[in-house]
N, CA, C and O of each residue as an XYZ file, in Angstrom:
404
protein
N     102.010    112.913     18.923
C     101.445    112.647     20.172
C     102.489    112.447     21.183
O     103.425    111.662     21.033
N     102.288    113.229     22.286
C     103.247    113.306     23.369
C     103.072    112.054     24.343
O     102.164    111.267     24.075
N     103.842    111.827     25.402
C     103.825    110.793     26.127
C     102.527    110.909     27.200
O     101.976    109.905     27.650
N     102.142    112.219     27.527
C     101.135    112.228     28.421
C      99.827    111.788     27.621
O      98.965    111.106     28.176
N      99.718    112.184     26.362
C      98.334    111.869     25.503
C      98.563    110.399     25.190
O      97.530    109.788     24.920
N      99.708    109.691     25.167
C      99.666    108.327     24.808
C      99.226    107.529     26.191
O      98.626    106.455     26.149
N      99.570    108.139     27.322
C      99.252    107.445     28.458
C      97.773    107.620     28.901
O      97.144    106.813     29.586
N      97.371    108.653     28.466
C      95.957    108.785     28.745
C      95.101    108.159     27.679
O      93.960    107.922     28.076
N      95.343    107.834     26.453
C      94.816    107.174     25.568
C      94.909    105.674     26.080
O      93.877    105.003     26.107
N      95.968    105.200     26.435
C      96.085    103.963     26.965
C      95.236    103.491     28.040
O      94.826    102.333     28.114
N      94.937    104.577     29.025
C      94.142    104.460     30.151
C      92.667    104.319     29.665
O      91.913    103.485     30.166
N      92.265    105.208     28.621
C      90.908    105.135     28.152
C      90.640    103.772     27.566
O      89.525    103.272     27.715
N      91.558    103.160     26.932
C      91.375    101.992     26.080
C      91.280    100.828     27.225
O      90.466     99.906     27.163
N      92.186    100.994     28.230
C      91.976    100.032     29.246
C      90.843    100.017     29.908
O      90.362     98.950     30.289
N      90.260    101.185     30.138
C      88.784    101.234     31.023
C      87.894    100.784     30.037
O      86.889    100.287     30.545
N      87.897    100.776     28.868
C      86.821    100.560     27.839
C      86.902     98.904     27.835
O      85.851     98.267     27.898
N      87.955     98.344     27.774
C      88.266     97.012     27.697
C      87.581     96.239     28.899
O      86.859     95.249     28.777
N      87.969     96.926     30.192
C      87.380     96.302     31.189
C      85.920     96.480     31.246
O      85.296     95.542     31.742
N      85.290     97.444     30.858
C      83.863     97.761     30.769
C      83.251     96.535     29.872
O      82.372     95.769     30.267
N      83.813     96.500     28.729
C      83.419     95.595     27.602
C      83.454     94.106     28.185
O      82.588     93.280     27.897
N      84.554     93.834     29.047
C      84.453     92.369     29.671
C      83.375     92.243     30.774
O      82.732     91.202     30.909
N      83.205     93.257     31.506
C      82.078     93.447     32.445
C      80.680     93.080     31.912
O      79.865     92.376     32.509
N      80.502     93.701     30.607
C      79.401     93.531     29.959
C      79.035     92.149     29.353
O      77.900     91.692     29.214
N      80.128     91.617     29.044
C      80.294     90.312     28.497
C      80.012     89.205     29.562
O      79.499     88.129     29.255
N      80.328     89.492     30.658
C      80.036     88.531     32.002
C      78.534     88.801     32.149
O      77.801     87.815     32.214
N      78.077     89.836     32.200
C      76.744     90.210     32.536
C      75.920     89.377     31.524
O      75.080     88.593     31.962
N      76.126     89.513     30.137
C      75.433     88.920     29.179
C      75.271     87.220     29.229
O      74.228     86.587     29.064
N      76.553     86.716     29.491
C      76.637     85.294     29.867
C      75.683     84.817     30.803
O      74.891     83.900     30.588
N      75.812     85.636     32.110
C      74.822     85.423     33.150
C      73.445     85.448     32.695
O      72.711     84.477     32.878
N      72.994     86.665     32.024
C      71.606     86.728     31.590
C      71.157     85.664     30.740
O      69.997     85.260     30.822
N      72.124     85.092     29.791
C      71.829     84.071     28.852
C      71.642     82.728     29.667
O      70.690     81.991     29.408
N      72.532     82.425     30.626
C      72.264     81.293     31.319
C      70.866     81.212     32.076
O      70.087     80.262     32.003
N      70.686     82.365     32.810
C      69.258     82.461     33.473
C      67.924     82.154     32.387
O      66.957     81.437     32.643
N      68.136     82.798     31.305
C      67.161     82.629     30.255
C      67.072     80.958     29.718
O      65.992     80.388     29.563
N      68.073     80.468     29.532
C      68.075     79.109     29.031
C      67.354     78.294     30.265
O      66.398     77.561     30.012
N      67.821     78.438     31.546
C      67.441     77.681     32.589
C      65.696     77.832     32.702
O      65.005     76.839     32.926
N      65.147     79.099     32.529
C      63.784     79.222     32.804
C      63.137     78.595     31.529
O      62.114     77.935     31.709
N      63.596     78.722     30.328
C      63.003     78.102     29.108
C      62.888     76.660     29.420
O      61.803     76.168     29.110
N      63.714     75.909     29.934
C      63.929     74.427     30.152
C      62.837     74.156     31.033
O      62.275     73.081     30.820
N      62.368     74.892     32.019
C      61.483     74.569     33.113
C      60.001     74.718     32.628
O      59.531     75.771     32.196
N      59.313     73.515     32.755
C      57.851     73.453     32.339
C      57.001     73.755     33.497
O      57.150     73.168     34.569
N      56.105     74.665     33.299
C      55.249     75.130     34.198
C      53.850     74.375     34.190
O      53.195     74.427     33.148
N      53.388     73.734     35.193
C      52.047     73.227     35.113
C      51.201     73.973     36.014
O      51.672     74.359     37.084
N      49.763     74.268     35.636
C      48.848     74.871     36.434
C      47.873     73.814     36.628
O      47.672     72.902     35.826
N      47.164     74.018     37.946
C      46.045     73.157     38.255
C      44.808     73.686     37.592
O      45.031     74.711     36.948
N      43.692     73.313     37.575
C      42.465     73.727     36.983
C      42.056     75.156     37.538
O      41.543     75.947     36.746
N      42.224     75.469     38.656
C      41.788     76.692     39.149
C      42.666     77.835     38.775
O      42.192     78.941     38.513
N      43.962     77.576     38.748
C      44.812     78.449     38.446
C      44.693     78.751     36.995
O      44.642     79.929     36.641
N      44.646     77.799     36.135
C      44.570     77.832     34.633
C      43.147     78.598     34.470
O      43.133     79.626     33.793
N      42.061     78.173     35.014
C      40.810     79.072     34.630
C      41.147     80.683     35.030
O      40.798     81.582     34.264
N      41.731     80.919     36.077
C      42.122     82.418     36.519
C      42.895     83.049     35.484
O      42.750     84.224     35.147
N      43.781     82.181     34.951
C      44.594     82.704     33.998
C      43.881     83.034     32.723
O      44.143     84.022     32.038
N      42.967     82.145     32.452
C      42.315     82.340     31.208
C      41.192     83.260     31.454
O      40.543     83.668     30.491
N      40.905     83.623     32.647
C      39.576     84.418     32.937
C      38.259     83.773     32.531
O      37.452     84.390     31.836
N      38.057     82.637     32.927
C      36.968     81.752     32.731
C      36.594     81.031     33.907
O      37.305     81.062     34.911
N      35.483     80.356     33.848
C      35.197     79.621     35.030
C      35.806     78.188     34.832
O      36.098     77.781     33.707
N      35.978     77.471     35.919
C      36.428     76.099     35.888
C      35.619     75.264     35.063
O      36.154     74.361     34.419
N      34.265     75.482     35.004
C      33.282     74.548     34.238
C      33.566     74.662     32.665
O      33.459     73.736     31.861
N      33.979     76.078     32.364
C      34.283     76.250     30.953
C      35.427     75.565     30.588
O      35.409     74.943     29.526
N      36.594     75.570     31.399
C      37.888     74.972     31.047
C      37.848     73.448     31.057
O      38.625     72.796     30.358
N      36.871     72.839     31.912
C      36.640     71.405     31.915
C      36.003     70.930     30.499
O      36.246     69.897     29.875
N      35.195     71.895     30.206
C      34.520     71.548     28.796
C      35.534     71.666     27.569
O      35.493     70.948     26.570
N      36.397     72.629     27.793
C      37.594     72.746     26.755
C      38.465     71.517     26.688
O      38.798     70.985     25.628
N      38.773     71.147     27.758
C      39.644     69.962     28.006
C      38.972     68.738     27.526
O      39.574     67.902     26.853
N      37.716     68.621     27.868
C      36.888     67.615     27.433
C      36.930     67.426     25.886
O      37.191     66.352     25.344
N      36.627     68.657     25.198
C      36.439     68.866     23.804
C      37.877     68.552     23.027
O      37.971     68.361     21.815
N      38.923     68.540     23.930
C      40.322     68.385     23.357
C      40.984     69.688     22.739
O      41.930     69.698     21.951
N      40.307     70.782     23.244
C      40.830     72.230     22.859
C      41.991     72.533     23.582
O      42.869     73.227     23.069
N      42.102     72.031     24.862
C      43.240     72.271     25.732
C      43.790     70.801     26.223
O      42.955     69.943     26.512
N      44.976     70.554     26.303
C      45.652     69.414     26.615
C      45.900     69.475     27.972
O      46.098     70.553     28.532
N      45.909     68.232     28.650
C      46.074     68.233     30.046
C      46.778     67.009     30.534
O      46.866     66.173     29.635
N      47.251     66.672     31.546
C      47.710     65.403     32.193
C      47.151     65.157     33.282
O      46.791     66.116     33.965
N      46.937     63.894     33.719
C      46.407     63.388     35.099
C      47.873     63.113     35.855
O      48.861     62.513     35.431
N      47.639     63.783     37.142
C      48.634     63.345     38.203
C      47.873     63.058     39.318
O      47.379     63.860     40.111
N      47.803     61.588     39.316
C      46.836     60.988     40.392
C      45.332     61.156     39.862
O      44.946     60.500     38.894
N      44.529     62.029     40.509
C      43.373     62.185     40.231
C      43.221     63.672     39.645
O      42.187     64.018     39.075
N      44.253     64.479     39.811
C      44.186     65.862     39.507
C      44.900     66.199     37.984
O      45.886     65.655     37.487
N      44.188     67.110     37.518
C      44.386     67.508     36.039
C      45.494     68.603     36.048
O      45.396     69.539     36.841
N      46.378     68.526     35.324
C      47.587     69.589     35.186
C      47.468     70.147     33.791
O      47.183     69.416     32.843
N      47.659     71.287     33.678
C      47.748     71.928     32.267
C      48.966     72.755     32.031
O      49.257     73.668     32.805
N      49.669     72.472     31.011
C      51.012     73.060     30.675
C      50.627     74.583     30.556
O      49.655     74.811     29.836
N      51.160     75.516     31.076
C      51.090     76.938     30.544
C      51.341     77.175     29.338
O      50.637     78.019     28.782
N      52.360     76.541     28.612
C      52.574     76.750     27.200
C      51.331     76.334     26.344
O      51.073     77.016     25.353
N      50.517     75.226     26.670
C      49.408     74.935     25.902
C      48.152     75.928     26.113
O      47.322     76.156     25.233
N      48.134     76.449     27.323
C      47.189     77.560     27.551
C      47.594     78.717     26.601
O      46.758     79.201     25.838
N      48.781     79.130     26.640
C      49.349     80.189     25.846
C      49.035     79.895     24.285
O      48.731     80.809     23.518
N      49.128     78.642     23.908
C      48.965     78.332     22.540
C      47.356     78.485     22.305
O      46.938     79.157     21.362
N      46.557     77.884     23.130
C      45.146     78.267     23.006
C      44.728     79.693     22.684
O      44.006     80.071     21.762
N      45.359     80.449     23.681
C      44.885     81.800     23.566
C      45.172     82.445     22.162
O      44.385     83.156     21.537
N      46.497     82.055     21.757
C      47.018     82.599     20.450
C      46.218     82.211     19.312
O      45.933     83.047     18.454
N      45.783     80.865     19.225
C      44.741     80.342     18.385
C      43.606     80.931     18.283
O      43.150     81.167     17.164
N      42.870     81.313     19.526
C      41.642     81.666     19.475
C      41.271     83.365     19.798
O      40.236     83.885     20.216
N      42.468     83.893     19.443
C      42.370     85.350     19.686
C      41.764     86.068     18.487
O      42.104     85.922     17.313
N      40.852     86.834     18.946
C      40.042     87.554     17.936
C      40.300     89.098     18.184
O      39.859     89.658     19.188
N      40.986     89.707     17.284
C      41.279     91.252     17.636
C      39.759     91.962     17.649
O      38.941     91.655     16.782
N      39.482     92.818     18.572
C      38.311     93.488     18.672
C      38.609     94.479     17.455
O      39.682     94.997     17.148
N      37.351     94.595     16.847
C      37.136     95.600     15.769
C      36.743     96.914     16.367
O      35.990     96.845     17.338
N      37.126     98.120     15.954
C      36.832     99.365     16.422
C      35.394     99.602     15.973
O      34.975     99.137     14.913
N      34.689    100.292     16.751
C      33.016    100.660     16.564
C      33.309    101.808     15.582
O      34.340    102.474     15.488
N      32.181    101.886     14.880
C      32.004    103.006     13.839
C      31.411    104.128     14.417
O      31.192    105.125     13.729
N      31.135    104.083     15.556
C      30.476    105.202     16.312
C      31.621    106.088     16.727
O      31.406    107.111     17.376
């Protein structure tokens, strides 16, 4: 291997190391953002929760009354954690069966 090839290989290796370091910094930033968003608890009011579920507010009140969806009171207003709504959806999901027609 001559000096020119050695210099070229070192240049390639250095550029690869720089790129790997850049990718590592980007991954650290993405991990930080992901951790921050997971720790944030999202609450929805009844109107937004009913829209999210695609049902009327009356039906949502019935689900809360029956204990199927948890909620908390802030003053006189009910707030529902988005995670609780998603858990309700997962528990009550029925995959539509294909028609025989």
